[in-house]
N, C-alpha and C positions, 0 to 999 in steps of 0.2 A: 481843490486844495489851495489854501492861501499860503504864500511864502513870505518869510521875514528874514531880516538881518538883526541879530541881537549882539550888542556890544558888551563885553565883560572886561574887567581889569583884574589881573592876578594880584593877590595880596600875600602870597606865600610861594615857596618853592613847590614843585610838582614831582611826585614819585612816578606818575604816569602822565604822559602828554595826552591832551584831550582828543580822542578819536570818536567819530560819530557813533559807532556801535556800542562803545563803552558808556558814553553819555546817555544813549538811549536806555541802557540797562539801569543806570542811576535813576532816571526819571520813572521807569517802571516800578522801582522799589518805592519811590515816593507815593505812587498810586496805590501800592499795597498798604503802606503805612496809613494813608488817609484816603478812603474811598470818596470823600467829598471834594477832593482836590480837583478832579475832572467831572464831578457830579455823576460818576459811575465807577464800577469796580474795574480792576485791571482785566478780569476775565471778559467783561463786556467790551472793553476797549480792544481786546485782542480777538474777539469772536470771528471777525472776518479779515484778520491781519494779512492773510495770504493773498487777498485780492484788493483790499482797500485799507491800507495802513492809516492809523489815526495820527501818526507822527513819523516824520522822517527828518533826522537831524544830522548836521554835518560835523566834521572835525573843526577845530579852531585854527584861525589864521591871523597873523599880525595885520593890524589896520593902521593906515596912515591917512588921516582925514577921510576923504571919500574913496580911497583906494584900498584894495586888499592885496596883501602879499601872498599869492598862492604858489603852490609847488609847480615848478616847471613841468609841462606835459611829459609823460613818459613815452617819448617818441625819439627816433633817431635824430641826431643833431642836424643832418642834412635836410630833414623835413621841417625844421624850425628856423634854420638860418640859411642864407643864400651864399653858397661857396662857388658859384659858377664863374665869377670873375677872378678867382685866386688860383695860383699855381700850387703844385703838390706840397712844396715846402711851407708856403703860407697857410695852406689848409691845415696841416699838422699843428702849426703854432696856434692857429685860430681855434681849433678844436680843443686844445689844452686850456685855453683861456675860457671858452664857453662852458666847459664841463663844470667850472666853479660857479657858474651863474645858475644856481639851483632854484631861484625864485623868479616870479614875474608879477608885475603890478597890473591889476585889473580894476576897472571901475566903470560907472555909467558914462563918464567922459572919456574913458580909455578902454573900450570894449574889445573882446577877442574876435573881432571881425576877420582878422587874418593872423594866424599864429606866427608868421614870419615877421610881422611888424610889431609884435608885443614888446614891451620893455622888460628885459631880463636883467636880474641883479644877482650879485653874490651877497653873502651875509654882511660883509663889511659895508657895501654900498647901501644896503637896506638900513643898517644902523645909522649911517650918516643922514639918510633921508628922514628917518624918524626924529632925529635931533635937529633937522633943518640946517645941517652944516654941509658946507662944500669944502672938504678936506683934499689936499693935494694928493695925487697918486703916490708920490714918494713917502708921504706921511702914512698913508693907509697901508703901504707895503710893509712898513716897519712896525706899525701899531694895529694889528688885526683886531677888529671889533666884531661882535655878534649880538644879535637880539637875545639869544639864550646862552647860558653857561651851564654846562653839565659837569658834575663832579661826584666823587664817591664820598658819602657821608658815613663816618665810623659810628658804630653803636656798641654799647656793652651793658651788661647787667652785673652788678656787684653782688657777690655772695656775702651776705651779712655775717656769716659765721667766720669767714676767713678775711673779709675786708678787701678782697681782690676779685678779679675775674678768674675764670677757670675753664673747665670742660663742660660739655653738655649744654644746658640752658644758659650757662655763664660764659660761653665762648664768644669773644668779640667778633663782630661781623660788620660788613659795610653794605649800604644800599645806594643805588644811583638816584641822584636828584637833579632836577633842572630848574634853574632860576631865570626868570625873564627880566629884561631891562626895566628899570623903575618907571620909565615913561611909556611903556608899551601898553596898548589895548589890543584885544583880540576880538575877531568877528566870528560868530557862530550863525549858520544859516539853518532855518527850520521851515518845514512844510507841515501844516496842520489841517486836519479834516474839519468839515463844517460843524461837527457836533462838539468841538472843544474851542476854547478861545485862547488868544495869545496871552491874555492876562493870567489864565490858569497855568500856561507853560512858564511864564516869567516867575510866578510864585514857586513852581517846582524847582526852577533853576536857582532861585535865591536860596532855597533850602539846601540844595546840593552845594552851592558856593559857600554857605556858612558852616556846613558840617565837613566839607572836604571831598574832593574828587580823587578817586583812584587809590593807588597804593600808598600806605602810610598816612592816610587821612586821620587816623586816630592819634597820631603824634604831631598833627598840625600842618600837614602838607595838603596841597590841592585846593586851597581856598581862593575864592574870587568874589568880586562884587559885580552885580548886574547893573550896568550904567544906563542903557537906553535900548530902544528897539524901533524898527520902522518896517513897513511893508515894502517888499522888494520883488520886482519882476526880473527873473534871471535872463529873460530874453534881452533885456537892456544891457546885459554884460557881455553878450555874445553876438553871433551872426544873425542877420535877417533871413538868410537862406541856408540853414544848417543841414549837414548830413551826418553829424557826429555829436557825441556828448563828452564834455570834460567833467569828470565826477568829483564831488566835493567830500567824499568820505569813502572808506572801504566798502566795496560792493561785491555781491555774489552774482556771477554771470549766469543768465539763463542759457539753457542748452541750445546750440545751433541757431541762435537768433542774431548773429553778427556777421557782417561781411569781413570785418577786420578789427582787431583789438591791439592796442598798445598799452602795456601795463607793467608794473612791478608787482610781483606776488607778495601778498601779506598773509601770514598764517596766524590766525587768532587762537592761541592756546588759552582759552578762557577758563575762568573759575568763578564759582558762585560767590556772592557777597552776603553780608548780613548773617542771619542765623544759618543759612545753608553753607556758609564758609566753614562751619563746625560739623557738617554732616560727615558720614562715613566716606563719602566720595565727593569732595567739593569741586572736582575738576570736570569741565565740560569737554565734549568731543571737539577736536580741533576743526577749524573751518578755514578753507583756503579762499582768499578774497583777492580782488584787484584793489590795490591801494589808491588813496586819493591821488589825483593827477593822472589817472588812466584816461585814455581817449578811446571811446568805443564807437564803432560805426555799425549801427544796428540795421537789420532788414525791416522795411515797412514799419518804421517806428512813428508813433503819434507824438510829435513834439509839443503838443498842447498839454500833455501830461508832464508834470514838473519833476518826476523821479523815474529812476530806472533800476533794474535788479529784481530780486525776489526775497521773500522771507525764508528763513531756515528753521526747521523744527527738528525735534528728536536729538537735541544736543546734550541732554542731561539724563543720567540714570537715576538721579534722586528726585528730579522734578520734571515729569514727562511733559508738562505744559510750557516749559521754558522755550523761548524763541531768541533768535539773533537777528538784529537788523541787517539784512542783506540788501536793503534798498539804499539808494543814494540820490540826493538832489544833484543837479548838473547844470552846467552852462552850455547852451547850444553853440557849436562851433562848426566852421566849414573846413574840411580837410581835403586838400587837392591830391590827385594821383593816388587813389586808394588801391588801385589794382596793381599788383606786382607780378 
């Protein structure tokens, strides 16, 4: 499997943030619409998906030059930061400060060789780095900035008989929307099997970007441009002597295959898209996953394989062949003191 970094630029707000499993579903729909897209049908692409996935794609992360702003690993703070030289009072103050540092910068020149030496940032510090500004701490404290802004967008439908809103289908409602900073670019990581090409995947992503990703795409949300791509070896972002994986999208854990796991649970209450959204049962069975940022310490794992996790079948009552991407690409990392 060859692995790539793909750069995209948001050009609208998003009703759904880009998660790897949802993006995988969008690409599968493109393969259904056009069987020539990958030179084979979706059924052929998924024929051995349980053992040999044709595509594993990540969530989207802010990008600053050659650095990626990834989620801080879902590990206890004392495993990410050194508190040994601090007294109890200073530890409490330091923990409060560090809890806000929800992001870390990673790149080929700044690999995750040691999680305790990574550069951790809060939203405001990331915003300043993207704009290449060095703002004073006092200014940042009074003027909080963030790469994304989330808000409730009101909607309504006018009853043409009364000229106003009303009840039923005319009841006003709101939806959540997230808008990215105008200067932001996002990185998506992808692993592709040898029988498809990166050019085919880029074509599929350009279609998704032009039609819209996720919720409320039909009213203009979820649009993005595909800017560039390059081949990327994830070993260059991590440790040369790894014993754990830092995952880049929600992942389904294989049973009894891990010495230790650090993760935040993510429950995917999925629903079908396109024509199946109008079926008698558009909802999929819920899937419990470990969210991106999880650190998994597997037993006897082959680190030459660029992905971890497993496929999930049987998630739909209206489409028995439907699958969920339970795989994730990962950065190999070294975790100390794994036995507790």
